DRENDO-1510 file (C-alpha; in Angstrom, 1 decimal, always signed):
<recs>
REC; n; res; u; v; w
REC; 1; MET; -59.2; +77.3; +51.9 .
REC; 2; GLN; -57.1; +74.9; +54.0 .
REC; 3; ILE; -53.6; +74.2; +52.8 .
REC; 4; SER; -52.1; +70.5; +53.9 .
REC; 5; ALA; -48.7; +70.3; +54.8 .
REC; 6; GLU; -48.5; +67.4; +52.6 .
REC; 7; LEU; -49.7; +69.8; +49.6 .
REC; 8; VAL; -46.7; +72.3; +50.8 .
REC; 9; ARG; -44.2; +69.3; +50.7 .
REC; 10; GLU; -44.9; +68.6; +46.9 .
REC; 11; LEU; -44.8; +71.8; +46.2 .
REC; 12; ARG; -41.6; +72.5; +47.4 .
REC; 13; GLU; -40.0; +69.2; +46.3 .
REC; 14; LYS; -41.1; +70.3; +42.9 .
REC; 15; THR; -39.5; +73.3; +43.5 .
REC; 16; GLY; -37.3; +73.9; +46.1 .
REC; 17; ALA; -38.5; +77.3; +47.4 .
REC; 18; GLY; -39.2; +77.8; +50.9 .
REC; 19; MET; -41.7; +76.2; +52.8 .
REC; 20; MET; -43.7; +79.2; +53.6 .
REC; 21; ASP; -43.4; +80.5; +50.0 .
REC; 22; CYS; -44.7; +77.6; +49.3 .
REC; 23; LYS; -47.8; +78.1; +51.5 .
REC; 24; LYS; -48.2; +81.0; +50.4 .
REC; 25; ALA; -48.4; +80.3; +46.4 .
REC; 26; LEU; -51.0; +77.8; +47.4 .
REC; 27; THR; -53.1; +79.7; +48.8 .
REC; 28; GLU; -53.0; +82.3; +46.4 .
REC; 29; SER; -53.8; +79.9; +43.9 .
REC; 30; GLU; -56.4; +77.9; +46.3 .
REC; 31; GLY; -54.7; +74.6; +46.1 .
REC; 32; ASP; -53.7; +74.7; +42.3 .
REC; 33; MET; -50.3; +72.8; +42.1 .
REC; 34; GLU; -49.2; +74.2; +38.8 .
REC; 35; ALA; -50.8; +77.8; +39.5 .
REC; 36; ALA; -48.8; +77.7; +42.5 .
REC; 37; VAL; -45.4; +76.2; +40.3 .
REC; 38; ASP; -46.4; +79.7; +38.3 .
REC; 39; VAL; -47.0; +82.3; +41.3 .
REC; 40; LEU; -43.5; +80.9; +42.6 .
REC; 41; ARG; -41.5; +81.3; +39.2 .
REC; 42; LYS; -43.1; +84.8; +38.8 .
REC; 43; LYS; -42.2; +86.1; +42.0 .
REC; 44; GLY; -38.3; +85.3; +40.9 .
REC; 45; LEU; -37.6; +81.6; +42.6 .
REC; 46; ALA; -36.6; +79.7; +39.5 .
REC; 47; ALA; -33.5; +79.2; +40.6 .
REC; 48; ALA; -34.8; +77.5; +43.3 .
REC; 49; ALA; -36.6; +75.5; +41.0 .
REC; 50; LYS; -33.4; +74.7; +39.3 .
REC; 51; LYS; -32.0; +73.3; +42.1 .
REC; 52; ALA; -34.9; +70.8; +43.0 .
REC; 53; SER; -34.3; +68.8; +39.6 .
REC; 54; ARG; -31.0; +68.0; +41.1 .
REC; 55; VAL; -29.8; +64.8; +42.7 .
REC; 56; ALA; -29.1; +65.3; +46.0 .
REC; 57; SER; -27.9; +61.4; +47.3 .
REC; 58; GLU; -24.6; +62.7; +49.3 .
REC; 59; GLY; -25.3; +64.0; +53.2 .
REC; 60; VAL; -25.0; +63.0; +56.6 .
REC; 61; VAL; -27.0; +61.2; +59.3 .
REC; 62; ALA; -26.8; +62.5; +62.7 .
REC; 63; ALA; -28.2; +61.7; +65.6 .
REC; 64; HIS; -29.4; +63.4; +69.0 .
REC; 65; VAL; -29.9; +62.3; +72.5 .
REC; 66; ALA; -32.0; +63.9; +75.5 .
REC; 67; ALA; -33.7; +62.5; +78.7 .
REC; 68; GLY; -36.0; +59.9; +77.6 .
REC; 69; SER; -35.9; +60.2; +73.6 .
REC; 70; ALA; -33.5; +60.4; +70.5 .
REC; 71; VAL; -33.9; +60.9; +66.8 .
REC; 72; LEU; -31.9; +60.2; +64.2 .
REC; 73; VAL; -32.1; +62.0; +61.0 .
REC; 74; GLU; -30.4; +61.8; +57.2 .
REC; 75; VAL; -30.3; +65.1; +55.2 .
REC; 76; ASN; -29.0; +64.7; +51.8 .
REC; 77; CYS; -27.2; +67.5; +49.7 .
REC; 78; GLU; -25.6; +66.9; +46.3 .
REC; 79; THR; -21.9; +66.6; +47.0 .
REC; 80; ASP; -19.4; +64.6; +49.3 .
REC; 81; PHE; -17.8; +67.9; +49.4 .
REC; 82; VAL; -20.3; +69.6; +51.1 .
REC; 83; ALA; -21.6; +66.4; +53.4 .
REC; 84; LYS; -18.3; +67.3; +55.0 .
REC; 85; THR; -18.4; +70.8; +55.7 .
REC; 86; PRO; -18.7; +72.0; +59.2 .
REC; 87; GLU; -21.5; +74.4; +58.4 .
REC; 88; PHE; -23.6; +71.3; +56.4 .
REC; 89; ARG; -22.6; +68.9; +59.7 .
REC; 90; GLU; -23.8; +72.2; +62.2 .
REC; 91; PHE; -26.7; +72.5; +60.3 .
REC; 92; VAL; -27.9; +68.6; +60.3 .
REC; 93; GLY; -27.2; +68.5; +64.0 .
REC; 94; ARG; -29.7; +71.7; +64.5 .
REC; 95; VAL; -32.3; +69.6; +62.7 .
REC; 96; ALA; -31.5; +66.6; +65.0 .
REC; 97; GLY; -32.1; +68.8; +67.7 .
REC; 98; MET; -35.6; +70.6; +66.5 .
REC; 99; VAL; -36.8; +67.3; +65.5 .
REC; 100; ASN; -36.0; +65.4; +68.8 .
REC; 101; GLY; -37.3; +68.6; +70.8 .
REC; 102; LYS; -40.6; +69.1; +69.1 .
REC; 103; ASP; -41.9; +65.6; +68.3 .
REC; 104; PRO; -43.1; +65.9; +64.8 .
REC; 105; LYS; -45.4; +63.6; +62.9 .
REC; 106; ASP; -43.2; +63.8; +59.6 .
REC; 107; VAL; -40.8; +65.6; +58.1 .
REC; 108; ALA; -43.4; +67.9; +56.4 .
REC; 109; GLU; -44.3; +68.8; +59.5 .
REC; 110; ALA; -40.7; +68.8; +60.8 .
REC; 111; LEU; -40.2; +71.4; +58.2 .
REC; 112; LEU; -42.6; +74.1; +59.4 .
REC; 113; LEU; -41.3; +73.8; +63.0 .
REC; 114; PRO; -40.4; +77.4; +64.1 .
REC; 115; GLY; -36.1; +77.7; +64.9 .
REC; 116; GLU; -34.0; +80.8; +65.4 .
REC; 117; GLY; -36.1; +83.8; +65.7 .
REC; 118; GLY; -39.2; +81.8; +64.6 .
REC; 119; ILE; -38.3; +81.2; +61.2 .
REC; 120; PRO; -39.5; +77.5; +59.7 .
REC; 121; LEU; -37.2; +74.9; +59.8 .
REC; 122; GLY; -37.9; +74.7; +56.0 .
REC; 123; GLU; -36.8; +78.9; +55.3 .
REC; 124; ILE; -33.3; +78.3; +57.2 .
REC; 125; LEU; -33.3; +75.1; +54.8 .
REC; 126; ASN; -33.7; +77.1; +51.8 .
REC; 127; GLU; -31.5; +79.6; +53.3 .
REC; 128; LYS; -28.6; +77.0; +53.1 .
REC; 129; VAL; -29.7; +75.9; +49.9 .
REC; 130; ALA; -29.1; +79.9; +48.5 .
REC; 131; LYS; -25.6; +80.1; +50.5 .
REC; 132; ILE; -23.9; +77.1; +49.7 .
REC; 133; GLY; -25.3; +76.7; +46.2 .
REC; 134; GLU; -26.8; +72.5; +46.2 .
REC; 135; LYS; -29.8; +71.4; +46.8 .
REC; 136; ILE; -30.5; +70.0; +50.0 .
REC; 137; SER; -32.6; +67.9; +51.3 .
REC; 138; PHE; -34.4; +66.9; +54.4 .
REC; 139; ARG; -35.2; +63.7; +53.7 .
REC; 140; ARG; -36.1; +61.2; +56.9 .
REC; 141; PHE; -35.8; +60.9; +60.9 .
REC; 142; ALA; -36.7; +58.0; +62.9 .
REC; 143; ARG; -37.3; +59.6; +66.6 .
REC; 144; PHE; -38.0; +57.0; +69.7 .
REC; 145; ALA; -39.3; +57.8; +73.5 .
REC; 146; LEU; -39.0; +55.1; +76.3 .
REC; 147; PRO; -42.6; +53.9; +77.5 .
REC; 148; ALA; -43.8; +55.8; +80.6 .
REC; 149; GLY; -42.2; +54.1; +83.8 .
REC; 150; ALA; -40.0; +51.3; +81.3 .
REC; 151; ARG; -36.3; +51.0; +82.3 .
REC; 152; GLY; -33.9; +51.2; +79.3 .
REC; 153; VAL; -31.4; +53.0; +77.3 .
REC; 154; LEU; -31.8; +55.0; +73.8 .
REC; 155; VAL; -28.6; +53.9; +71.9 .
REC; 156; PRO; -27.3; +55.6; +68.7 .
REC; 157; TYR; -24.5; +55.0; +66.6 .
REC; 158; ILE; -23.3; +57.1; +64.2 .
REC; 159; HIS; -20.3; +54.9; +61.4 .
REC; 160; ALA; -17.7; +56.3; +58.4 .
REC; 161; GLY; -18.0; +59.8; +59.5 .
REC; 162; GLY; -22.1; +60.0; +59.3 .
REC; 163; LYS; -22.9; +57.8; +56.0 .
REC; 164; ILE; -24.3; +55.1; +58.6 .
REC; 165; GLY; -26.5; +55.6; +61.6 .
REC; 166; VAL; -28.2; +53.5; +64.0 .
REC; 167; LEU; -30.6; +54.2; +66.7 .
REC; 168; VAL; -31.3; +51.1; +69.2 .
REC; 169; GLU; -34.2; +51.1; +72.1 .
REC; 170; LEU; -32.9; +48.5; +74.3 .
REC; 171; LEU; -35.4; +47.7; +77.7 .
REC; 172; GLY; -34.2; +46.2; +80.9 .
REC; 173; ALA; -32.0; +48.6; +82.6 .
REC; 174; GLY; -31.5; +52.0; +82.8 .
REC; 175; ALA; -27.9; +54.4; +81.2 .
REC; 176; ASP; -26.6; +54.2; +85.1 .
REC; 177; ASP; -25.5; +50.2; +84.1 .
REC; 178; PRO; -22.4; +50.5; +82.7 .
REC; 179; GLU; -22.7; +47.1; +81.5 .
REC; 180; PHE; -26.3; +46.9; +80.1 .
REC; 181; ALA; -25.2; +50.5; +78.2 .
REC; 182; ALA; -22.4; +48.9; +76.7 .
REC; 183; LEU; -24.7; +46.2; +75.1 .
REC; 184; ALA; -27.0; +48.6; +73.7 .
REC; 185; LYS; -23.9; +49.7; +72.1 .
REC; 186; ASP; -22.9; +46.5; +70.9 .
REC; 187; MET; -26.6; +46.5; +69.5 .
REC; 188; ALA; -26.1; +49.3; +67.8 .
REC; 189; MET; -23.3; +48.5; +65.7 .
REC; 190; GLN; -24.5; +45.0; +65.2 .
REC; 191; VAL; -27.6; +46.9; +63.1 .
REC; 192; ALA; -24.7; +49.0; +61.8 .
REC; 193; ALA; -22.8; +46.6; +60.9 .
REC; 194; SER; -25.5; +43.5; +59.7 .
REC; 195; ASN; -28.1; +45.5; +58.0 .
REC; 196; PRO; -31.5; +43.4; +59.4 .
REC; 197; LEU; -34.7; +44.1; +58.8 .
REC; 198; TYR; -36.6; +42.8; +61.7 .
REC; 199; ILE; -35.8; +42.0; +65.2 .
REC; 200; ASP; -37.3; +38.5; +65.5 .
REC; 201; ARG; -38.6; +36.0; +63.0 .
REC; 202; GLN; -42.2; +36.6; +64.6 .
REC; 203; ASP; -41.5; +40.0; +63.2 .
REC; 204; VAL; -41.3; +38.9; +59.3 .
REC; 205; PRO; -44.6; +39.4; +57.6 .
REC; 206; ALA; -46.5; +35.9; +56.5 .
REC; 207; ASP; -46.4; +37.4; +52.7 .
REC; 208; VAL; -42.3; +38.0; +53.0 .
REC; 209; ILE; -41.9; +34.3; +54.4 .
REC; 210; GLU; -44.3; +32.8; +51.7 .
REC; 211; ARG; -42.2; +34.5; +49.1 .
REC; 212; GLU; -39.0; +33.0; +50.0 .
REC; 213; LYS; -40.3; +29.7; +50.6 .
REC; 214; SER; -41.5; +29.9; +46.8 .
REC; 215; ILE; -38.4; +31.1; +45.7 .
REC; 216; TYR; -36.5; +28.0; +47.5 .
REC; 217; ARG; -39.0; +25.8; +46.0 .
REC; 218; GLU; -38.3; +26.9; +42.6 .
REC; 219; GLN; -34.7; +26.7; +43.6 .
REC; 220; ALA; -34.8; +23.0; +44.6 .
REC; 221; LEU; -37.0; +21.7; +41.6 .
REC; 222; ALA; -34.5; +23.2; +39.1 .
REC; 223; SER; -32.2; +21.7; +40.7 .
REC; 224; GLY; -33.7; +18.3; +40.3 .
REC; 225; LYS; -34.8; +17.6; +43.8 .
REC; 226; PRO; -37.9; +15.6; +43.9 .
REC; 227; GLU; -41.3; +17.6; +44.9 .
REC; 228; LYS; -42.0; +15.4; +48.1 .
REC; 229; ILE; -38.9; +17.3; +50.1 .
REC; 230; LEU; -39.2; +20.4; +48.4 .
REC; 231; ASP; -41.3; +22.0; +51.1 .
REC; 232; ARG; -38.4; +20.8; +53.5 .
REC; 233; ILE; -35.5; +22.1; +51.7 .
REC; 234; ALA; -37.7; +26.0; +52.0 .
REC; 235; GLU; -37.9; +25.6; +55.6 .
REC; 236; GLY; -34.1; +24.6; +55.8 .
REC; 237; LYS; -33.2; +27.9; +53.6 .
REC; 238; LEU; -35.8; +29.8; +55.6 .
REC; 239; GLY; -33.6; +29.2; +58.5 .
REC; 240; LYS; -30.6; +30.9; +56.8 .
REC; 241; TYR; -33.1; +33.5; +55.9 .
REC; 242; TYR; -33.7; +34.1; +59.8 .
REC; 243; GLU; -30.0; +34.3; +60.3 .
REC; 244; ASP; -29.3; +36.6; +58.0 .
REC; 245; PHE; -32.0; +39.0; +58.7 .
REC; 246; CYS; -33.7; +38.7; +62.1 .
REC; 247; LEU; -31.2; +41.2; +64.5 .
REC; 248; VAL; -31.3; +38.0; +67.5 .
REC; 249; GLU; -30.7; +35.4; +65.3 .
REC; 250; GLN; -27.3; +37.2; +63.6 .
REC; 251; ALA; -23.8; +36.0; +64.6 .
REC; 252; PHE; -22.6; +38.2; +66.9 .
REC; 253; ILE; -20.3; +40.9; +65.3 .
REC; 254; LYS; -17.5; +40.7; +68.0 .
REC; 255; ASP; -17.8; +36.8; +68.5 .
REC; 256; PRO; -19.1; +34.9; +65.4 .
REC; 257; ASP; -19.7; +32.0; +67.7 .
REC; 258; ARG; -22.3; +33.5; +69.4 .
REC; 259; ARG; -26.0; +34.4; +68.2 .
REC; 260; VAL; -27.1; +38.1; +69.4 .
REC; 261; ARG; -29.9; +36.1; +71.6 .
REC; 262; ASP; -27.3; +34.6; +73.3 .
REC; 263; LEU; -26.0; +38.0; +74.7 .
REC; 264; LEU; -29.6; +38.8; +75.3 .
REC; 265; LYS; -30.1; +35.8; +77.6 .
REC; 266; GLU; -26.8; +36.1; +79.5 .
REC; 267; THR; -27.3; +39.8; +80.4 .
REC; 268; ALA; -31.2; +39.1; +81.5 .
REC; 269; ALA; -30.0; +35.5; +83.5 .
REC; 270; LYS; -27.1; +37.9; +85.1 .
REC; 271; ARG; -29.6; +40.0; +86.0 .
REC; 272; GLY; -33.0; +38.6; +86.8 .
REC; 273; ILE; -34.7; +40.9; +84.1 .
REC; 274; GLU; -36.1; +40.7; +81.2 .
REC; 275; VAL; -33.9; +42.3; +78.4 .
REC; 276; ARG; -34.8; +42.7; +74.5 .
REC; 277; VAL; -34.4; +45.2; +71.4 .
REC; 278; ALA; -38.1; +47.1; +71.5 .
REC; 279; ARG; -36.8; +48.8; +67.9 .
REC; 280; PHE; -34.2; +50.4; +66.2 .
REC; 281; ALA; -33.8; +52.4; +63.1 .
REC; 282; ARG; -30.9; +51.9; +60.8 .
REC; 283; PHE; -30.0; +54.8; +58.0 .
REC; 284; GLN; -27.6; +54.8; +55.0 .
REC; 285; VAL; -27.3; +58.2; +53.3 .
REC; 286; GLY; -28.7; +57.9; +49.5 .
REC; 287; GLU; -29.8; +54.4; +49.8 .
REC; 288; GLY; -32.6; +54.3; +47.4 .
REC; 289; LEU; -31.4; +57.3; +45.7 .
REC; 290; ALA; -30.1; +57.8; +42.4 .
REC; 291; LYS; -26.8; +59.0; +42.4 .
REC; 292; ARG; -25.2; +61.7; +40.6 .
REC; 293; THR; -23.4; +60.8; +37.1 .
REC; 294; ASP; -21.0; +63.4; +37.4 .
REC; 295; ASP; -18.6; +65.2; +40.0 .
REC; 296; LEU; -17.6; +68.6; +41.8 .
REC; 297; ALA; -14.3; +69.3; +39.4 .
REC; 298; ALA; -16.5; +68.4; +36.4 .
REC; 299; GLU; -19.3; +70.9; +37.4 .
REC; 300; VAL; -16.7; +73.3; +38.2 .
REC; 301; ALA; -15.3; +72.8; +34.4 .
REC; 302; LYS; -18.2; +73.3; +33.2 .
REC; 303; GLN; -19.3; +76.8; +35.1 .
REC; 304; LEU; -15.7; +78.0; +34.0 .
REC; 305; ASN; -16.0; +76.9; +30.6 .
REC; 306; ARG; -19.2; +79.3; +30.6 .
REC; 307; GLY; -17.4; +82.3; +31.7 .
</recs>
């Protein structure tokens, strides 16, 4: 039977076993997840399964840029100690390069990409797990490619040693324009510092707007404001929401008296072109993940006491 990449990914997350081992186990068990787990355990992969239950919320965000495309990846491990090692960082760099070069549709497909010697990325990752002794997880990536014939730049920005990573696509001019490239770098730094959710207010979903307005109305009503002005108050507060979460409406981090949209307009007028941020991605290591409650020293002590 045909085994989907999604099924392979799910089994890998359950067990921590290599991608090819997971695929073989699923084929052997005819797609039965629990039976596939048993197959892996019988083959001596219980140790990997034990690591898979751990929390990997540390790690590194890295970028890779090539002609016309760029990628941002987040790879996680269990401790900051491992995240700072040259070996782990070199591995994350290799992951970024492979993803940018091969353009997989998702992480599951990326883990099947052939690396050196034809070994799938998932297998290489599993070898790192065995060598380093920590759970390692390729969590996510964002890959941008400039539209055919478009003038623009793809600029990454890595902050705090890889704790935060940003990728921005700015359209209007090319990388051969130093001032334009510097503007793109400023946009990436803006996203890193201010963490916008959208580019412009037109990008905010209608349900988000209605939820915010409802909250503002309730707040105003609870503070004793008359009902006839609740909508006006809500609209006013919505303007502040846009300033906080829409990139072009934010105060520029290098000059808070100016808005990001002012910089874009000034550059556009100066060159007689349209300048716009087409898209951006921002990854912060471990965001949304549970954190370990112990630390490396405690774990080492625990292992020593067992001895």
